C-alpha positions, -999 to +999 in steps of 0.1 A: +315+483+316+318+448+332+337+416+322+313+386+325+330+354+337+319+318+333+296+305+361+313+288+390+311+250+392+314+245+429+352+248+432+367+269+460+390+286+434+359+297+414+343+312+445+374+332+453+377+346+418+339+353+418+346+376+448+374+395+428+349+398+399+324+415+422+350+440+434+360+448+398+324+452+388+316+475+418+347+496+411+338+499+374+303+510+380+315+536+405+339+549+379+312+552+352+290+570+376+317+596+383+324+600+346+355+578+348+379+607+354+408+583+362+439+582+341+440+559+310+468+538+325+446+529+354+417+519+332+442+498+311+455+481+343+419+473+353+413+457+319+444+435+321+435+424+357+401+414+346+415+393+317+439+376+341+411+368+365+390+354+337+419+332+326+424+318+361+387+311+365+386+292+332+413+269+345+400+262+380+365+255+368+374+229+342+362+194+349+391+173+364+406+148+340+397+111+346+434+100+345+462+119+362+497+112+351+527+123+371+551+143+349+581+139+371+587+121+404+618+117+426+621+080+420+647+058+436+670+040+411+670+008+432+662-006+466+674-036+488+648-060+503+650-088+527+637-121+513+628-154+528+656-178+534+656-210+513+657-245+527+689-262+516+698-299+510+734-310+504+743-273+498+768-254+520+756-220+509+723-209+495+708-178+478+712-144+495+686-133+520+686-098+504+678-088+469+686-055+451+658-045+428+662-017+403+633+005+392+636-008+356+635-044+366+607-039+391+585-023+364+594-051+340+585-078+364+553-061+375+541-057+339+550-093+330+532-108+360+501-087+353+503-098+316+504-135+326+475-130+351+453-112+326+461-136+298+451-166+320+419-149+331+411-141+294+418-178+285+393-188+312+367-165+296+374-177+261+370-213+271+337-206+288+326-189+256+337-221+237+363-203+216+389-226+233+382-263+230+401-292+246+425-291+275+435-258+291+457-256+322+459-222+338+488-208+360+472-178+376+485-176+411+519-188+400+531-157+381+561-153+404+574-187+394+577-182+357+587-145+359+613-151+386+628-181+368+632-162+336+648-133+355+675-156+368+682-173+334+697-160+302+682-162+267+705-191+257+693-213+286+667-240+277+634-243+294+611-273+295+577-268+311+549-290+324+513-291+310+509-257+328+531-238+304+513-206+293+532-184+318+566-198+307+557-194+271+550-157+277+582-150+297+603-169+272+593-144+245+561-157+228+536-129+222+502-129+239+484-130+205+503-161+194+496-178+227+458-171+227+456-179+190+472-213+197+447-219+224+418-211+200+434-233+173+441-205+148+469-201+122+484-172+141+492-195+170+528-202+179+524-238+166+500-227+138+470-239+158+481-275+159+495-277+194+470-262+218+474-255+255+502-280+263+523-279+231+537-244+225+572-238+214+597-209+211+635-205+208+651-224+236+617-233+249+609-270+244+573-266+251+549-279+276+540-316+278+508-336+278+522-362+302+525-352+338+561-353+350+575-361+315+595-328+314+621-344+336+635-369+311+632-343+283+652-318+304+679-344+310+681-351+273+684-314+264+710-310+291+730-339+278+728-325+242+740-291+254+769-306+273+778-328+243+777-299+219+794-275+243+771-250+244+603-271+385+574-259+409+552-274+437+517-259+438+506-284+466+484-305+444+491-333+418+461-331+396+433-338+421+452-351+451+470-331+477+508-338+481+503-350+517+480-378+505+502-388+476+537-390+491+552-401+524+580-375+520+568-341+507+603-325+509+607-328+471+639-308+471+655-337+489+641-364+467+671-363+444+690-383+470+726-374+460+714-344+440+715-311+460+683-291+463+667-260+477+631-251+485+620-216+476+590-194+483+573-195+448+549-167+456+577-141+459+593-132+426+625-119+443+630-152+461+626-171+429+649-147+411+678-150+436+674-188+439+674-193+401+706-173+398+723-195+424+710-227+408+720-217+373+755-207+384+758-240+402+750-259+370+771-238+347+801-242+370+801-280+362+790-292+396+761-312+381+723-308+384+703-292+412+667-297+422+647-265+430+613-268+445+590-237+442+562-236+468+533-219+450+495-222+447+473-224+417+440-206+419+422-227+393+418-265+393+442-288+376+426-280+343+394-261+332+375-294+335+384-295+372+363-274+395+392-273+420+370-277+450+363-314+451+396-320+469+400-286+486+374-263+501+362-231+485+372-213+516+408-225+512+410-211+477+394-178+487+417-175+517+448-181+496+437-157+469+434-129+495+465-137+516+489-153+491+491-130+460+523-130+440+518-096+424+508-075+454+540-080+474+561-066+445+537-037+441+539-029+478+577-030+478+579-007+448+555+019+462+570+019+497+605+024+483+597+050+456+605+027+427+572+036+411+540+057+418+505+043+421+495+063+390+523+046+370+513+011+381+477+019+373+487+030+339+505-004+333+473-022+345+452-003+319+477-009+291+479-046+299+441-050+299+439-033+265+467-055+251+450-087+263+416-076+249+432-068+215+450-102+215+418-120+224+400-103+195+428-115+171+426-150+185+389-154+177+390-137+143+421-153+129+414-181+103+417-217+113+444-239+096+431-254+063+424-291+061+453-298+038+477-288+066+464-315+089+493-339+083+520-312+082+549-313+107+546-350+113+570-366+088+606-353+085+616-337+052+652-347+056+666-373+032+662-409+046+693-424+061+704-461+064+702-480+096+734-501+100+728-538+097+693-535+082+681-545+047+694-520+022+660-516+008+646-506+042+652-470+050+641-451+082 
């Protein structure tokens, strides 16, 4: 008798096993012709061997899976990298020129930067589909700024962003569904659909701002309040004007005069991380404020109503997109130093895309705020208090 096997599918393993099958079949036919006078134990062994060959063939002829996950790899726990030196102003010592990155932190930063990038690209798509109406300022290309800043701060620190605040919202802890729902003006938004792109808030995050540059006075006020109670970036363009045309002195980290400053490579997350730690420690030690300039580049225009190519060429944008990418340097460092595998990072990419797509679906299906809530969150609900020296009948 013979033991038929599945047809080969072009794999080399299948061809080898097919040869073994032919030998078994030839030997079996010869045994049957001779009356099969061999001992029973030999016939039993032949049966077992044929079953084993069939089992092997069924494995090697299976169609390869679309996704390959590495069960176990010899990953490094951490690695040390050289980073670009910061330019200093009125500072004797700056951030380290090396940074130690752990595998855990590297994966966290990579996932967060990919999340910010995919979220902004999805916001671009939703606006073009007219689900987002009104202003929309995207920060794709500047992911290293918001992720690196958050990495160097602690949760109790306060953050005040500019009109380009989506990335800072995400790194401060707001969920992607709440950010996209706020952009589409839905009740599930972080400000219940009443704030939009520039007015999102979270714990210790005092939101974006509709006035360009107005976060400076707000930050000073928050800092004064924190001190009383005891408890920025340069993307080379100001709206539609290059910094060289708008200012005689473009060394913004020196513009504080008597305030010390440092200029940082804002396209490298490890540089921003190290510089933020130094700046935060400087302020916490009671030495006063410090000005940190992050040299970054925004891929989109100032807002979605700005094509971004009336004051810069399309070639410039394409060149910077290909040569100055904040996510790829981190990815390369992690792969080259065995902090992650390419399969692991691809898996993160797939997960992030699915999360963003699901968040976008929620953002366009969530109900809009009812009309009766139009005047909510405008007037204070606290009891009125008297103003000293005013008419007793007049209350503020």
